[in-house]
Structures are given as C-alpha cells and as structure tokens.
C-alpha positions as CSV (number, residue, x, y, z in Angstrom):
1,M,58.0,31.9,97.8
2,D,60.1,34.7,99.3
3,S,63.5,33.4,100.0
4,D,66.8,35.7,101.2
5,V,68.8,36.9,98.5
6,T,72.6,37.7,99.3
7,S,73.8,40.0,97.3
8,E,77.1,39.2,95.3
9,R,79.6,41.9,94.1
10,D,83.2,42.0,94.3
11,P,84.9,43.2,97.5
12,S,85.5,47.4,97.0
13,P,88.9,48.3,98.4
14,A,86.8,50.4,101.0
15,D,86.0,46.7,102.6
16,H,89.2,46.4,103.4
17,Q,91.6,48.0,105.1
18,A,94.2,49.6,103.3
19,D,97.9,47.9,103.0
20,P,99.7,49.5,106.5
21,E,102.5,49.7,104.4
22,E,100.9,51.6,102.0
23,R,99.3,54.0,104.7
24,S,102.6,54.2,106.2
25,R,104.2,56.0,103.4
26,S,101.0,58.2,103.4
27,A,101.4,59.7,106.6
28,V,105.1,60.1,106.2
29,L,104.8,62.5,103.5
30,G,101.8,64.3,105.0
31,D,103.6,64.5,108.2
32,A,106.6,66.0,105.9
33,L,104.7,68.6,103.8
34,A,103.1,69.7,107.7
35,L,106.2,70.1,108.9
36,W,107.8,71.9,105.8
37,W,104.9,74.7,105.9
38,A,105.3,74.7,109.3
39,D,108.9,76.0,108.7
40,W,108.4,77.8,105.8
41,R,105.0,79.6,106.8
42,G,106.6,82.1,109.2
43,T,109.1,82.7,106.7
44,L,106.6,83.4,103.9
45,L,104.3,85.1,105.8
46,A,107.5,88.2,106.6
47,A,108.4,88.2,103.3
48,L,104.7,89.2,102.0
49,A,104.9,91.7,105.1
50,C,108.2,92.9,103.9
51,C,106.6,93.2,100.4
52,A,104.2,95.2,101.4
53,V,106.1,97.6,103.4
54,L,109.0,98.1,101.2
55,L,105.6,99.1,98.7
56,L,104.2,101.9,101.6
57,V,107.2,102.9,102.3
58,G,107.8,103.6,98.4
59,H,105.0,105.3,97.8
60,F,104.4,107.4,101.0
61,V,108.1,107.4,102.7
62,V,111.4,107.2,100.7
63,E,111.1,107.4,96.7
64,P,113.0,106.9,94.4
65,F,114.5,109.3,91.9
66,Q,116.7,109.1,89.0
67,V,118.9,112.2,88.1
68,P,117.7,113.2,84.4
69,S,120.6,115.6,83.7
70,S,123.9,117.3,84.4
71,S,122.2,120.4,86.3
72,M,123.4,119.3,89.7
73,E,126.8,117.8,88.6
74,N,129.4,117.3,91.0
75,T,126.7,116.7,93.4
76,L,124.6,114.1,91.3
77,K,125.5,112.7,88.2
78,V,123.1,111.5,85.3
79,G,121.8,108.3,86.0
80,D,122.5,108.4,89.8
81,R,119.6,107.2,92.0
82,V,119.1,109.4,95.0
83,L,116.2,108.5,98.1
84,V,114.0,110.9,98.1
85,D,112.2,112.2,102.2
86,R,109.0,112.1,101.1
87,L,108.1,113.2,104.3
88,A,110.8,115.6,104.8
89,Y,108.7,119.2,104.7
90,H,105.2,117.8,106.4
91,F,104.4,118.0,109.9
92,G,105.6,121.2,110.2
93,G,108.9,121.3,108.6
94,T,109.5,123.4,105.4
95,P,112.6,123.2,102.5
96,E,115.9,125.2,103.8
97,R,118.3,127.5,102.5
98,G,121.0,124.6,101.0
99,D,118.3,121.7,100.6
100,V,118.2,119.4,97.3
101,I,115.4,119.3,96.5
102,V,112.7,117.3,94.0
103,F,109.8,118.7,92.7
104,D,107.1,119.4,89.9
105,G,108.5,122.2,87.5
106,K,104.2,122.1,86.7
107,D,103.2,126.1,86.3
108,S,106.8,127.1,87.5
109,F,109.2,124.9,84.9
110,T,107.0,123.9,82.4
111,T,103.4,123.9,81.2
112,S,103.2,120.4,81.1
113,S,102.4,117.9,84.2
114,G,104.6,115.5,85.4
115,T,108.0,116.2,84.5
116,D,109.7,117.0,88.0
117,Y,113.5,118.1,88.9
118,V,116.1,118.2,91.0
119,K,117.4,121.3,92.5
120,R,119.2,123.2,95.3
121,V,117.6,125.3,97.4
122,I,119.3,129.5,97.5
123,G,116.5,131.0,98.8
124,V,112.9,131.2,100.9
125,G,110.2,133.1,100.9
126,G,110.9,136.7,101.8
127,D,114.9,136.4,101.2
128,H,116.2,139.2,98.6
129,I,118.6,137.3,96.6
130,R,121.0,139.4,94.0
131,C,123.6,138.3,91.5
132,C,126.4,139.6,92.3
133,D,128.8,140.8,94.5
134,T,132.5,142.2,93.4
135,Q,133.9,138.9,94.2
136,G,131.0,137.1,92.0
137,R,129.3,135.6,94.9
138,I,125.9,135.5,95.2
139,L,124.2,137.3,97.9
140,V,121.5,136.3,100.4
141,N,119.8,138.8,102.6
142,G,123.3,140.7,102.1
143,K,124.9,137.5,102.9
144,A,127.6,136.7,100.4
145,I,127.3,132.8,99.9
146,D,130.6,130.8,99.5
147,E,129.6,128.3,97.2
148,P,132.1,124.8,97.4
149,Y,129.3,122.8,95.4
150,L,129.5,124.2,92.4
151,Y,130.3,122.4,89.0
152,P,134.9,123.2,88.6
153,G,135.2,125.8,86.5
154,D,131.4,127.3,87.1
155,V,130.8,131.1,88.7
156,P,127.9,131.2,90.5
157,S,126.0,132.7,87.3
158,R,126.8,134.4,84.3
159,T,122.9,136.0,84.3
160,P,122.1,139.4,86.3
161,F,119.3,139.3,88.7
162,D,117.5,140.9,92.0
163,I,114.7,139.3,93.2
164,I,112.6,138.9,96.6
165,V,111.4,135.4,96.9
166,P,107.4,135.6,97.3
167,P,105.9,134.2,100.8
168,G,105.4,130.0,99.7
169,R,108.3,130.2,97.7
170,L,111.8,128.9,96.6
171,W,114.4,130.2,94.3
172,V,116.4,127.4,93.0
173,M,119.6,126.8,91.1
174,G,122.0,123.8,90.2
175,D,125.1,123.2,91.4
176,H,126.7,123.4,87.6
177,R,125.6,126.6,86.5
178,D,126.6,126.8,83.2
179,D,124.3,123.8,82.5
180,S,121.2,124.4,84.4
181,A,117.7,125.8,83.4
182,D,116.5,127.0,86.9
183,S,115.0,129.4,88.2
184,R,117.0,132.4,86.6
185,A,116.0,131.2,83.4
186,H,112.0,131.3,84.6
187,L,112.6,135.1,85.9
188,G,109.6,136.0,82.7
189,D,107.4,133.5,84.0
190,P,104.6,133.8,86.5
191,G,106.0,133.4,89.5
192,G,109.6,135.4,88.0
193,G,111.2,132.1,88.2
194,T,110.2,130.9,91.8
195,V,108.6,127.3,92.7
196,P,105.9,126.9,95.3
197,V,106.3,125.2,97.8
198,D,103.2,122.9,97.5
199,E,104.9,121.5,94.5
200,V,108.4,119.7,96.7
201,I,107.7,116.6,96.2
202,G,110.8,115.8,98.7
203,R,114.3,116.3,99.7
204,A,116.7,114.0,98.7
205,E,118.5,112.3,101.1
206,W,121.0,109.9,99.6
207,I,122.7,108.7,96.7
208,A,121.5,105.1,96.4
209,W,122.9,104.0,93.3
210,P,125.6,102.9,92.0
211,V,127.4,101.7,94.8
212,G,130.4,103.6,94.6
213,R,128.4,106.9,94.8
214,W,126.7,106.0,97.9
215,T,126.8,108.8,100.1
216,R,124.7,111.4,102.3
217,L,123.3,114.5,100.9
218,R,123.8,117.1,103.5
219,R,122.7,120.2,103.8
220,P,125.5,122.9,103.1
221,A,127.5,124.7,105.9
222,A,127.1,128.0,103.6
223,F,124.2,129.2,104.2
224,A,124.4,128.4,108.3
225,D,125.5,132.8,108.5
226,V,122.3,134.2,106.3
227,P,120.2,136.1,108.8
228,A,116.5,136.3,108.0
229,P,114.4,138.0,105.4
230,P,114.7,141.8,106.3
231,A,111.2,143.6,107.3
232,G,109.5,144.1,104.3
233,G,111.6,141.7,102.4
234,H,114.4,144.6,101.2
235,G,117.7,144.6,101.7
C-alpha cells in the first residue's frame, strides 16, 4: 500500500531569511570595506609605482656611492654619500676636465674587479699633462691650472710626471694630493696610470648625505681656458 511520506527534518537557516538586523550589519561592514579600498587603492598603487621607479632610477640613472677614503678631501669627506649620474656620459657625452667621476679601477688601478674609485679628471685623451711649472702648478696642454679645490696645505703634486693621455683614457687625481693613490701612483702600470673611459660608472653630481653637506658638485672654472690637445699630442 503506497502512501505519501512527508520527510520530517529541522529547518536549516537557509530555509529562512536572515535576520534583517544581521543583514544590515553585514551590508554596512561590506560597504565600509569597499569605501576603504576605493580610498586607499589609488594611494597603494601610487606607492608601488614610486618604489618601482626608484628602483629603476637607482639602477639605471642615479646611483648612490659612499666615499671610502680621504683622497678627495675637502671636496668629499669619508662617509659622504654622493649621487652618481650613470647617464652623464651616454648618448654622446664624455668626461671633461674637472669632472668628479666614479670609475671601476679593474685593470688600471687594481687587479681585482669590483673596486670603485672617486677622483677628479685632470686630463682627457690627447692631453699633454706635466708637473710642474716654476710656481708648482700642473700644466695641461701648456696651460697652468690654479686648483682652489686642493686640500689646504697640499701642493698640486710632489711627484713629477710628464704624460700624454692615450685616446679613450683619462688622467685622474684626488683633491687631497698628499693622501691620494691616483694616476701618479700607477705610472708604471699598463696605461701609465690612466683610466679607460669605458670603466667610468658616472659623474658625481650631488653630496646627498649628511644633510649639512648637501651641495651640487660643479665643474670648476679652472679648466675653462685649457686649449685643445696640440696636433700629435705634444706641447
């Protein structure tokens, strides 16, 4: 005998509408979260974009460099952080006399790789540089250079030298001449103490730290009147 059997079970919460008051609280919380995300989403995205830009700039455009020694005093002091423009000599630009540069000394100043130096460019390819005239000044292509950036008490050089800078290379010196192992210290090395332009990392543009020393590193006027290298590289 067939009969209709009605299943008996406890009603589940899904069988009833949620409490209106409970639904109201959920809706308010959801709306609040949506509003918070709407307010902060742009800020968070902008912050992430800024971080990405800073990483790219730091790697490809401007690189911080900590001064490791006293060889550039008083222009740069030990521990100064300088900002180095990595693009200064790209797109046709080349180092100029008076520039403060950071370069890799591999195969010119040291036999190990990864050793960076900061020095001032005194001569470029083709320049005839010698020390010194009767007043103790360095001559570049026959022009005596007055160097106001030298460390107080230092003379332009206590080591005599006379060199013609090979093409594509640089003669560099520290501003603290009595405490700088620069091109003069490598006269007997391959390249005669000069540095390949290809090993230049960039030009030091700003002292960024400490805050009290924040300043722009400008090319001094001392080199403005230096004539072009003489024909044949002699003078």
